[in-house]
C-alpha positions as CSV (number, residue, x, y, z in Angstrom):
1,M,0.0,0.0,0.0
2,E,1.4,3.4,-1.0
3,R,1.7,6.3,1.4
4,E,2.9,9.8,1.0
5,I,4.9,12.5,2.8
6,F,5.6,16.1,1.7
7,C,9.2,17.3,1.5
8,R,9.9,20.3,3.7
9,G,13.7,20.5,3.7
10,E,16.7,20.8,1.4
11,S,18.8,17.9,2.4
12,M,17.9,15.7,-0.6
13,R,18.2,18.3,-3.3
14,P,18.1,18.0,-6.3
15,L,16.1,14.7,-6.0
16,F,13.5,16.3,-3.7
17,R,12.5,19.9,-3.3
18,P,10.3,21.5,-0.7
19,G,6.7,21.0,-1.6
20,D,7.3,17.7,-3.5
21,R,5.0,14.8,-2.7
22,I,7.1,11.7,-1.9
23,V,5.4,8.4,-2.4
24,F,6.7,5.5,-0.3
25,V,5.8,1.9,0.4
26,P,6.4,0.0,3.7
27,C,9.5,-2.2,3.7
28,C,11.7,-4.4,5.9
29,S,15.2,-3.3,6.9
30,E,16.6,-6.7,5.5
31,D,15.4,-5.8,2.0
32,L,17.1,-2.4,2.0
33,Q,20.3,-1.8,0.0
34,Q,22.8,0.9,-0.5
35,G,21.3,3.6,-2.7
36,D,17.7,3.2,-1.6
37,V,15.9,6.3,-0.4
38,I,14.0,5.7,2.9
39,V,11.5,7.5,5.1
40,F,12.3,7.0,8.8
41,V,12.0,8.5,12.3
42,P,15.5,9.0,13.8
43,P,15.9,7.5,17.3
44,G,14.9,10.0,19.9
45,R,13.0,12.3,17.5
46,D,9.4,12.7,16.3
47,E,9.7,14.1,12.8
48,R,10.1,11.9,9.7
49,V,13.2,12.2,7.6
50,V,13.9,11.1,4.0
51,H,17.5,10.2,3.3
52,R,19.5,7.7,1.2
53,V,20.9,4.5,2.6
54,V,24.8,4.6,2.6
55,S,25.4,1.3,4.4
56,T,23.6,-1.7,5.9
57,G,24.9,-4.2,8.4
58,P,24.4,-5.8,11.8
59,V,24.9,-2.5,13.7
60,G,22.1,-0.9,11.7
61,I,21.4,1.2,8.7
62,R,23.3,4.4,8.0
63,T,21.8,7.2,6.0
64,K,22.8,10.5,4.5
65,G,21.0,13.4,2.7
66,D,22.3,13.8,-0.9
67,A,22.9,17.5,-0.2
68,N,24.5,16.9,3.2
69,P,28.3,16.7,3.5
70,Y,28.3,14.1,6.3
71,Q,26.4,10.9,7.1
72,D,23.7,11.0,9.7
73,A,24.7,10.3,13.3
74,W,22.3,7.5,14.0
75,D,22.1,3.8,13.3
76,L,18.6,2.8,12.2
77,R,16.7,-0.4,13.1
78,Q,13.5,-1.8,11.7
79,Q,11.3,0.1,14.2
80,D,12.7,3.4,12.9
81,I,12.0,2.8,9.2
82,V,8.6,3.9,7.8
83,G,9.1,2.9,4.2
84,R,11.1,3.2,0.9
85,A,10.5,6.1,-1.5
86,V,9.4,4.9,-4.9
87,A,8.3,8.1,-6.6
88,V,8.1,11.9,-6.3
89,E,5.3,14.1,-7.7
90,R,6.4,17.5,-8.8
91,G,4.3,19.9,-10.9
92,G,1.8,17.2,-11.9
93,R,4.6,14.9,-13.1
94,V,5.4,11.6,-11.3
95,I,9.1,10.7,-11.3
96,P,10.3,7.2,-10.2
97,V,12.9,7.3,-7.4
98,A,15.9,5.0,-8.2
99,G,17.3,2.8,-5.5
100,G,20.0,0.2,-5.1
101,P,22.9,0.4,-7.7
102,A,21.1,3.1,-9.7
103,G,20.6,5.1,-6.6
104,R,24.3,4.8,-5.6
105,L,25.2,6.0,-9.1
106,I,22.8,9.0,-8.8
107,A,24.2,9.9,-5.4
108,A,27.8,9.7,-6.8
109,C,26.8,12.0,-9.7
110,I,25.3,14.4,-7.3
111,R,28.5,14.5,-5.3
112,V,30.6,15.2,-8.4
113,L,28.3,18.0,-9.5
114,R,28.3,19.5,-6.0
115,R,32.2,19.5,-6.0
116,C,32.2,21.2,-9.5
117,D,29.6,23.7,-8.3
118,H,31.7,24.4,-5.2
119,L,34.8,25.1,-7.4
120,A,32.9,27.3,-9.8
121,S,31.3,29.2,-6.9
122,Y,34.7,29.8,-5.4
123,I,36.0,31.3,-8.6
124,L,32.8,33.2,-9.7
125,N,31.4,34.2,-6.3
126,P,33.0,37.7,-6.2
127,C,31.5,38.6,-9.6
128,Y,28.1,37.2,-8.6
129,R,28.1,39.2,-5.3
130,G,29.1,42.3,-7.1
131,L,26.3,42.0,-9.7
132,A,23.8,41.3,-6.9
133,R,24.9,44.4,-4.9
134,C,24.7,46.7,-7.9
135,G,21.0,46.0,-8.5
136,F,21.1,46.0,-12.3
137,F,19.1,42.8,-12.8
138,R,16.8,43.7,-9.9
139,A,15.9,46.9,-11.8
140,L,14.9,45.0,-14.9
141,L,12.1,43.1,-13.1
142,P,8.7,44.8,-13.2
143,P,7.2,45.4,-9.7
144,A,4.6,42.7,-10.2
145,L,7.3,40.1,-10.8
146,R,9.6,41.0,-7.9
147,P,10.2,38.4,-5.1
148,R,7.8,38.5,-2.1
149,V,8.1,37.3,1.4
150,I,5.7,34.8,3.0
151,T,5.7,34.4,6.7
152,F,4.1,31.4,8.5
153,E,4.1,29.5,11.8
154,R,5.7,26.1,11.9
155,D,5.9,24.1,15.2
156,G,5.2,27.4,17.1
157,A,8.1,29.3,15.5
158,R,8.0,31.9,12.7
159,E,9.5,31.0,9.4
160,M,9.9,33.1,6.3
161,Q,10.2,32.1,2.6
162,L,11.1,34.2,-0.3
163,V,9.0,33.5,-3.4
164,L,9.5,34.4,-7.0
165,G,6.3,33.5,-9.0
166,R,5.6,29.9,-7.8
167,R,9.2,29.1,-6.9
168,I,10.7,29.3,-3.4
169,I,14.0,31.0,-4.0
170,G,15.0,31.7,-0.4
171,R,14.2,31.0,3.2
172,R,14.9,32.1,6.7
173,P,14.1,29.3,9.1
174,A,12.9,30.0,12.6
175,G,15.7,31.1,14.8
176,A,18.1,31.7,11.9
177,C,20.0,35.0,11.7
178,T,20.5,35.1,7.9
179,W,18.5,34.4,4.8
180,T,19.6,31.5,2.4
181,I,18.9,32.6,-1.2
182,R,19.4,30.2,-4.1
183,R,21.6,31.1,-7.0
184,P,21.1,32.9,-9.3
185,F,18.0,34.6,-7.6
186,R,20.2,36.8,-5.4
187,L,20.6,39.0,-8.5
188,F,16.8,39.9,-8.2
189,V,16.6,40.4,-4.4
190,D,17.3,43.6,-2.4
191,E,18.7,41.9,0.7
192,Q,18.7,45.1,2.6
193,A,14.9,45.3,2.2
194,L,14.3,41.7,3.6
195,P,12.7,41.4,7.0
196,W,15.2,40.2,9.6
197,R,12.8,39.6,12.5
């Protein structure tokens, strides 16, 4: 029987994005293999997490978010596992989620792309920041198309998101001191005008 969960975080980008509907099926820990994407509740926590299996063994199952630099700190047991992700629905399209060897290959490709992105960012970041500060691209956007801030309560705390059209381009989670704005959208945002409280 299929079940679903909605993605709220960034730890599995680009496979999952906030707002995606993740379809999963119940599974046994013995059937899981490296590269599978699973839904689980970490020991000592209440919120469900969706990450990729990086190892299995007698100690337990180890996981890691594709966008995270390090493995998760916990070892999972059968009672922690809710299911295995089989598909993601985004914008009316249903995309299968690869697991096993294909999932490991996808995770390896994502790591390589992130390293290339990190190197390119290091080289190009001064130019990008300068263009964002000058406001040239921001001035090209008509007022109706400019990014807007949405504020909402989550778990009793105030969170903010920056939206351009139907796309979330930035967020300031509850308790955070800074905004995280995705590239290249910083070019269209006046950071000084963003709310900081």
